[in-house]
N, C-alpha and C positions, 0 to 999 in steps of 0.2 A: 536573658541574654538574646541580643538581636543577631540576625543573620548578617554575614559579611555582604558588602555591596560590590558588585562587579559592573563594569562599563563595557558595552558592546554596541555594534552598529547593525541595525536591522532595517533593510530596504533603504539604506542611505541615511537613516536617522540615528543619531547617538542617543541611547537610552541607558538607564541604570536599573538593576534588578537584584533581588536577593540571590546569593550564590547557589541557593538550593532550588531556584526556579527552573522550569523548562523554558525553552525558547518561546513556546506558545503562551505560557503564563506570562512571561516578561513582556511579550508583545501586547497582550490584552491589558495588562496592568499599566502600560505606558499610555493608555488611552486609545489605542488603535481598535478598530472595529473589524471583526471577521465578517466577510460578506458571503462566503459560500463554503460548503463542503465539509467542515471539520466535524467528524462524527463524535468525538469524545466531548464536544461542547454542545451536543444535543441538537445539531442542525444539519447533519449530513452523513457521510460514510468515513469509515477508517481509511487511512492512507492519503487523505487529502491535504495534510500539512507538510508536504514534501518541501525541503529546503536545500540550498547549497550552503556549505559552512566552510569558512577558512579560519583556522585557529591562529592565534598570535604566534609568530615566529615560524609558521609553516607556509610553504608555497602551494602545496596541493589543496585542491578543493574537494570536499567530500559531500555526498548526498546523504541526508539524514531525514528523520521525522522530527518535526519541531515539537511534538508532544512528549517525546521521550528523551530528547537531547538536552542536557543540563547546560546552562549558560556558563561561559568562561570569560575571564577578563581579556578584552581585546578581540573577542570573536567578531567575525563579520558574517552576516546572514542575509540571504536573498531567497524569497519564496519562489517556487517553481509553478508555473501554470502547466496545465496538460492540454495539449492540442488534440482533439479527436481525429483519428486518422480517417481519410476519405474512403478506405476500403473496408468499412465495417461489414462484418458478416453476421447474419442472424441464423439461429438454429433453434429447433425445439427438442429439448432433452426428452420430452415424452415420446418422440419418434424413434428412440433407440429401444427396440423391442427386446433385445438381449445383448449380452456383452461381446458376442461374436462380431457384432457390427462396429464396436467402439474403435478399434485401431484404424479401420478403414474410414470411418466418419471423421476421426481426428485429422487425418491427412487430407481429407476433403475440405474441412473448415480451415485448416492451417497448412496450406501447401508449401509455405515457406519454411516450415520447420525442418525438413531434411537438409536444407541448405545452410544450416548453422556454420558460421565461420570458425567457431571455437576461439573467438577473440577475447572471451571472458568479460566483455563490457557489461553484460547483464549482471554478472557476479559482483563487479566492482560498484555497480550502481545500486544494488539492493541494500536498503538501510537495515534490513533484518538479518543480513549475512547468510541468506539462503544460497544453496548451490544451484542457481537458476539454470545454468548451461547444462549441468548434469540431469536436471529434471526434464528439460526439453529433449535431450538425447535419449533418456529412458522412455519417454512417451513415444518418440519416433520408432524405437525398437519394440514397442508393444508392451513394455513393462509398466502398465498403467498403475498398478498398486504401488510400486516403488516411486513412480513419478509423483503420485498423489501425496506421498509422505514428504517429499521434498518441498511441495507447495503448501503444506498443511498450515504454516504460519504466515502465508502471504496475506498482506493487507490491501492488496490492489492499488498500490500507490502509482503504478504505471511507469516507474523510473526505469525498469528493465526494458520496457517497450520503447521508451524514448532513446535508450542507449543502443538498441539493436540495429546494426546496419542492414540486416536482411528483412527488417519489418516483420519479424516473427510474432510479436506481441506475446512474449513468454507467459506473463501473468494470466492473460486471458486463456491461453492454452492450458495452463495449470488449473484454472477455474473449471474449464470443460472437463478435465480429467477428474477433478474432485466431485463435480456435479454427477458425472457419469457413474462413478463408483457409488455415490450416495443414492442415486436413483435405482440402481440395480442390486443393492444389498440392503441389509438391515441398517436403519439410520442410527447414528450414535445416540446413546441414552441422554447425554447432556444436551444435545440439540433438541431432542424431543421434549425434554423438561422445559427448555427455554421457550419453545413454541407454545407450550401449554401455559406458561407464565404470561406470555403476550396475550393469548386468547382470554385469560382470566382477568386481564387488566392489571396484573401485578408488576409489570415492568413500565416504569414511568420515566418521563423525560423532564428534567429540571429546566423549565423555560426561563427561569430567572438567573441561570448560570451566565457568567460574563461572556458576552459575544453570541449568546444563544438567539438573540433577536436581531437579525441583520436589518439594516435600514431598508425601507421599502423603495 
């Protein structure tokens, strides 16, 4: 039994794909070449396949991840680029001698965070459904453990950063919190096992996967 076929528009091009395909799979199977960033295709980092999606019969546009969003009949899709902000800040997590410094350092590196407008734009933009605004507020209040849990499933797609009118860069704030907690406490067992697998060469990348070899 063959899969049903649906028709959709991706980047202005009409394509057809199996109804069980993700947007990313449909894009590659239509002969398009991925040129940067997509981690699950063996050539970049997770969160790079951010897209805007409009479903048939709906006026609203949603932000999604192309790797986990299943195609639908009449769907319209546009990939989103990420523009690196000019006010990038660098920090060394090794400079945090103890957890007493963490709340102060967080406000030093992310001074915009206390100015959250509570507009919920970041929440609406998050394709993982995280309570981004709550995570930012918890971090500002010094509740780093609770804030870290909010951002635990963040894939760094940067959509919340693009949506934030105060330029808080919530996902980067969340990453700082998670890195701080990890550096000052016992590392999670699954993380240590994965790092050991990498060191032993047991974690491989399929370079023959569709789109894994971008054009030079």
